[in-house]
C-alpha positions in Angstrom: -18.9 -7.2 3.3 -20.7 -8.3 -0.2 -18.0 -7.0 -2.1 -15.0 -8.4 0.3 -17.2 -11.9 -0.3 -17.1 -11.5 -3.9 -13.5 -10.6 -4.3 -12.6 -13.6 -1.9 -15.1 -16.1 -3.7 -16.7 -17.0 -0.3 -20.1 -16.7 0.8 -21.1 -13.4 2.9 -22.2 -15.5 5.5 -19.2 -17.3 5.8 -17.0 -14.2 5.9 -19.4 -12.8 8.6 -18.4 -15.7 10.8 -14.9 -15.3 10.3 -14.6 -11.8 10.8 -13.5 -11.1 14.5 -13.9 -7.1 14.2 -13.9 -4.1 11.9 -13.0 -0.6 12.2 -14.1 2.7 9.9 -11.8 5.7 10.3 -13.9 9.1 9.3 -11.0 10.6 7.8 -12.7 14.0 7.0 -13.2 14.3 11.0 -9.6 13.2 11.5 -7.8 16.6 13.1 -4.4 15.2 11.8 -5.3 14.1 8.2 -8.0 16.9 7.6 -9.2 14.5 5.1 -6.1 14.7 2.8 -4.0 12.4 0.9 -0.3 13.0 1.2 1.1 15.9 -1.0 4.7 17.4 -1.9 5.8 19.8 0.0 7.9 22.8 -1.2 11.4 21.0 -1.3 10.2 17.7 -1.2 10.3 16.3 -4.8 12.7 13.6 -3.7 10.4 12.7 -0.5 8.5 9.6 -2.5 11.8 8.5 -3.5 12.9 8.2 -0.1 9.8 6.9 1.5 9.9 4.0 -1.4 13.4 2.7 -0.8 13.4 -0.8 0.4 15.3 -1.2 3.7 17.8 -4.3 4.0 15.9 -5.9 1.2 13.6 -7.1 3.5 10.8 -4.2 4.2 9.2 -2.9 1.0 7.2 0.3 1.0 3.8 1.0 -0.7 1.2 3.6 -0.9 0.2 6.7 -2.7 3.0 8.8 -1.0 5.8 6.6 -2.3 4.6 7.1 -5.8 7.6 8.9 -8.3 5.5 8.8 -11.7 3.3 11.8 -10.6 0.6 10.0 -8.9 0.9 11.1 -5.4 -2.3 11.6 -3.4 -4.3 9.6 -5.8 -5.8 5.8 -5.5 -4.1 5.0 -8.8 -0.6 5.9 -7.0 -1.6 3.7 -4.1 -2.3 0.6 -6.5 0.6 1.4 -8.7 3.1 1.3 -5.6 1.6 -1.9 -4.4 2.5 -3.6 -7.6 5.9 -2.0 -7.6 6.6 -3.3 -3.9 5.3 -6.6 -4.6 7.7 -7.1 -7.8 10.5 -5.5 -5.4 9.9 -8.3 -3.4 9.2 -11.3 -5.7 12.8 -9.9 -7.2 14.6 -9.9 -3.8 13.4 -13.6 -3.0 14.8 -14.6 -6.8 17.9 -13.1 -5.9 18.4 -14.8 -2.3 17.3 -18.1 -3.9 20.1 -17.7 -6.6 22.8 -17.0 -4.1 21.6 -20.0 -2.2 21.8 -22.4 -5.1 
């Protein structure tokens, strides 16, 4: 809560008042994830690019599993793909605004 309040630049007490619920997941105990990030399976070299492909210029995907620059399975890959997806979205919005003008 302290870190989030600092990021959002609001008092921790105010943040606690606004929070309605929270959830923590134990990935190590999850029988389906087994604590793992994604990984490239044999024959899956093109999977990240397919997962990252936008749908109808309206839905953009991010997450370490969509990183095509060798950072699959890392926090660095997750951050990089978030930035990529945001840029794709902004580019799409600019393009649609030009078409309307």
